[in-house]
VORO-707853 format. One line per field, with one value per residue (C-alpha): residue in one letter; residue number from 1; chain; y, z, x. Coordinates in Angstrom, 3 decimals. Example, Ala and Ser with C-alpha at 12.3 -4.5 7.8 and 13.67 -1.06 7.14 Angstrom:
// VORO-707853
r: A S $
k: 1 2 $
c: A A $
Y: -4.500 -1.060 $
Z: 7.800 7.140 $
X: 12.300 13.670 $
END
This chain:
// VORO-707853
r: M T R T A P H T P L A R R S F L T R L S A G A A A F G A A F G G G A V V A E A Q T A R G P W Q P R R H A Q D D W L D R L P G Q H R L I F D A T T A E G L E R S L T Y T R N Y L Q A S E T T Y G L K S A D V A V V I I A R H L A T V F A Y D D S M W A K Y P L A Q T I N F I D R R T K E S P T T N S Y W T G R D F S L E T L A K A G V H Y A V C Q M A T K V F A D S I A R R T S G D A D A I Q K D L L A H L I P N S H A V A A G I V T V N R G Q E C G Y T L A H G G $
k: 1 2 3 4 5 6 7 8 9 10 11 12 13 14 15 16 17 18 19 20 21 22 23 24 25 26 27 28 29 30 31 32 33 34 35 36 37 38 39 40 41 42 43 44 45 46 47 48 49 50 51 52 53 54 55 56 57 58 59 60 61 62 63 64 65 66 67 68 69 70 71 72 73 74 75 76 77 78 79 80 81 82 83 84 85 86 87 88 89 90 91 92 93 94 95 96 97 98 99 100 101 102 103 104 105 106 107 108 109 110 111 112 113 114 115 116 117 118 119 120 121 122 123 124 125 126 127 128 129 130 131 132 133 134 135 136 137 138 139 140 141 142 143 144 145 146 147 148 149 150 151 152 153 154 155 156 157 158 159 160 161 162 163 164 165 166 167 168 169 170 171 172 173 174 175 176 177 178 179 180 181 182 183 184 185 186 187 188 189 190 191 192 193 194 195 196 197 198 199 200 201 202 203 204 205 206 207 208 209 210 211 212 213 214 215 216 217 218 219 220 221 222 223 224 225 $
c: A A A A A A A A A A A A A A A A A A A A A A A A A A A A A A A A A A A A A A A A A A A A A A A A A A A A A A A A A A A A A A A A A A A A A A A A A A A A A A A A A A A A A A A A A A A A A A A A A A A A A A A A A A A A A A A A A A A A A A A A A A A A A A A A A A A A A A A A A A A A A A A A A A A A A A A A A A A A A A A A A A A A A A A A A A A A A A A A A A A A A A A A A A A A A A A A A A A A A A A A A A A A A A A A A A A A A A A A A A A A A A A A A $
Y: 22.159 18.626 16.554 13.439 10.432 8.209 5.256 7.285 6.680 10.303 9.354 6.249 7.954 10.486 7.942 6.081 9.242 9.915 6.170 6.462 9.645 8.074 5.140 7.390 9.158 5.782 4.528 7.902 7.600 3.825 2.641 5.646 4.199 0.612 2.245 3.883 0.372 -1.104 1.242 0.824 -3.058 -2.424 -0.658 -3.601 -3.863 -0.990 -1.489 0.622 3.092 2.025 4.153 3.959 4.485 1.389 -1.028 -2.599 -4.240 -6.073 -7.042 -9.136 -12.790 -15.114 -17.260 -15.533 -11.921 -10.710 -7.162 -6.228 -2.637 -1.577 1.712 1.201 -0.570 -3.230 -3.481 -4.108 -6.666 -8.500 -8.225 -9.815 -12.702 -13.163 -13.029 -15.799 -17.725 -17.345 -18.345 -21.292 -22.660 -22.018 -24.353 -26.978 -27.237 -26.287 -27.110 -23.365 -21.599 -17.866 -17.212 -18.491 -15.878 -12.096 -10.576 -6.696 -4.972 -1.337 0.634 3.930 6.388 5.383 2.226 3.934 4.518 0.839 1.151 3.054 1.146 1.110 4.130 6.296 4.989 5.843 9.144 10.477 10.047 7.891 6.019 9.494 10.646 7.858 7.314 3.828 1.491 -1.806 -4.425 -6.829 -4.192 -1.555 1.060 3.559 1.913 3.496 0.659 -0.627 -3.170 -5.300 -5.382 -8.273 -10.612 -12.814 -15.533 -13.147 -10.045 -7.635 -8.730 -12.581 -11.674 -9.362 -12.292 -14.490 -12.027 -9.995 -6.314 -3.221 0.061 3.148 6.090 9.486 11.452 10.132 10.254 14.297 14.357 12.609 14.877 18.016 16.795 15.730 19.023 20.741 18.662 18.834 22.316 20.545 20.765 19.106 18.397 17.189 14.760 13.431 12.669 11.217 8.846 7.940 7.267 4.685 2.419 -1.230 -3.663 -4.541 -1.284 0.970 4.709 5.435 8.549 7.572 4.251 4.581 5.121 1.782 0.096 0.946 0.298 -3.245 -4.358 -3.113 -5.177 -8.397 -8.259 -9.805 -6.955 -8.151 -5.635 -5.524 -2.705 $
Z: 38.959 40.071 37.342 38.182 36.638 34.625 36.913 40.311 42.418 41.409 37.827 38.304 40.122 37.237 34.688 36.576 37.086 33.447 32.634 34.921 33.586 29.976 31.393 32.249 29.192 27.276 29.597 28.891 25.306 24.897 28.106 27.808 24.413 25.916 28.441 25.733 23.954 26.954 27.578 23.818 24.412 27.692 25.600 23.022 19.297 17.144 16.231 13.622 14.743 13.376 12.022 11.868 8.024 7.415 9.685 6.524 5.993 9.147 8.734 5.701 6.480 5.291 6.771 4.343 2.915 -0.316 -1.839 -5.366 -6.456 -10.017 -11.337 -15.292 -17.251 -18.048 -14.405 -13.356 -16.010 -14.688 -11.305 -12.115 -13.826 -10.822 -8.503 -10.543 -10.435 -6.648 -5.927 -8.208 -6.960 -3.380 -3.804 -5.896 -3.953 -0.511 -0.408 0.479 -0.627 -1.355 2.034 3.497 1.821 1.806 -1.491 -2.111 -5.603 -5.197 -7.988 -8.207 -10.690 -14.290 -13.082 -10.905 -13.600 -13.977 -10.289 -11.574 -12.971 -16.628 -16.045 -15.316 -18.532 -20.513 -18.974 -19.023 -21.360 -18.978 -21.559 -23.148 -19.768 -19.759 -23.508 -23.251 -26.205 -25.437 -26.996 -27.811 -29.972 -30.782 -29.924 -27.097 -24.965 -23.320 -20.843 -18.265 -20.448 -17.207 -15.643 -17.127 -20.419 -18.939 -16.720 -14.273 -14.579 -11.813 -11.403 -11.241 -8.612 -6.696 -6.548 -5.236 -2.448 -3.884 -2.726 -4.471 -2.814 -4.979 -4.748 -4.168 -4.949 -8.695 -8.685 -8.053 -10.859 -13.115 -12.351 -12.854 -16.270 -17.135 -16.013 -18.345 -21.379 -20.593 -19.076 -16.119 -12.341 -10.934 -7.297 -8.790 -10.991 -8.259 -6.115 -9.037 -9.828 -6.119 -5.776 -8.513 -7.663 -8.564 -5.759 -3.067 -3.523 -0.892 -1.498 0.154 0.555 -1.519 -3.235 -2.031 1.556 1.445 -0.001 3.176 5.603 3.831 4.579 8.351 8.460 7.417 3.756 1.445 -1.306 -5.081 -7.960 -10.832 -12.688 $
X: 63.508 62.929 61.392 59.277 60.613 58.142 58.694 58.128 54.763 53.813 53.873 52.133 49.367 49.098 48.853 45.973 44.192 44.041 43.144 40.220 38.890 39.199 37.359 34.659 34.424 34.272 31.424 29.365 29.728 28.865 27.552 24.710 23.588 23.457 20.908 19.021 18.737 17.758 14.916 13.818 13.622 11.626 8.928 8.878 9.150 7.832 4.209 2.527 -0.133 -3.751 -6.349 -10.222 -9.937 -7.890 -9.987 -11.885 -8.334 -8.648 -12.158 -11.901 -11.878 -9.032 -6.199 -3.936 -3.664 -2.388 -2.577 -1.882 -0.466 -1.865 -1.190 -1.780 -4.438 -1.916 -1.036 -4.669 -5.303 -2.131 -3.256 -6.534 -4.659 -2.233 -5.320 -6.957 -3.978 -3.497 -7.203 -6.971 -3.768 -4.842 -7.971 -6.255 -2.898 -4.149 -7.737 -8.600 -11.746 -12.092 -13.346 -10.171 -8.021 -8.089 -7.151 -7.113 -6.257 -5.405 -6.594 -4.349 -3.038 -4.112 -5.901 -8.122 -11.003 -11.473 -13.099 -15.996 -18.990 -20.167 -22.503 -19.657 -17.790 -20.997 -21.459 -17.985 -14.887 -12.739 -11.018 -9.639 -8.471 -5.833 -5.776 -6.890 -7.694 -9.425 -6.752 -9.571 -11.725 -9.019 -11.330 -11.739 -14.327 -17.438 -17.946 -15.480 -13.190 -12.300 -15.670 -16.961 -16.686 -13.590 -13.007 -10.947 -12.989 -13.475 -17.112 -15.894 -13.114 -15.493 -18.144 -15.289 -14.453 -11.709 -11.789 -10.718 -8.966 -9.834 -7.527 -9.460 -6.634 -6.328 -10.375 -9.950 -7.592 -9.734 -12.676 -10.730 -9.781 -13.202 -14.452 -12.299 -13.103 -17.119 -17.066 -18.649 -18.200 -15.003 -16.581 -20.062 -18.163 -15.735 -18.865 -20.558 -17.597 -17.029 -20.861 -20.697 -17.752 -17.809 -18.907 -16.537 -14.898 -13.444 -12.509 -9.078 -7.377 -4.779 -3.688 -0.043 -1.327 -2.966 0.082 1.845 -1.498 -1.869 1.622 1.357 -2.020 -0.140 -0.951 1.715 2.372 2.613 3.412 0.681 2.371 $
END
């Protein structure tokens, strides 16, 4: 049998054939990815989908946008303090008025109860549902401790144009808890709570959703706690 030496023309043609096949495979593996990347670039950068439920975030006036995420009573109190500081610094250093900035405080999880007005605090055992004790009075309050009575209260900030996003999922949980405590109707209690929100409030499907939607609408996220 005659063997073809590696240096013969036939061997060289065989080597080139294999090399060409390998190059084609390489191009299919990596060149195809480039085509996909080019197609994605042609479609433009990723953009979030907008929903009518979140339109209110875009309607708020302001050249700057800031959103706080509050999940506890202490976190809400810190958010109020930070908001006051933000508004004061924006005015004294930048000459901006409250109408020049859009600020939203998300009240979710345990902080949600503070988005209900005083009539709900008088009517339902809201403080007990989150084991809240007012640190100023050392008592379980029957009014909304953060609504008024301080220079950075919910009321004061609402008058300055701050808005509140109120978690409906947490509201349902509290309504269920109150119904068990009082032998009441959970659905009726939930409707009652949502009908008595503090001014500038927006009932949202879930606070965590607004954490996401706010950032997609250009709000900087700040952690209240």
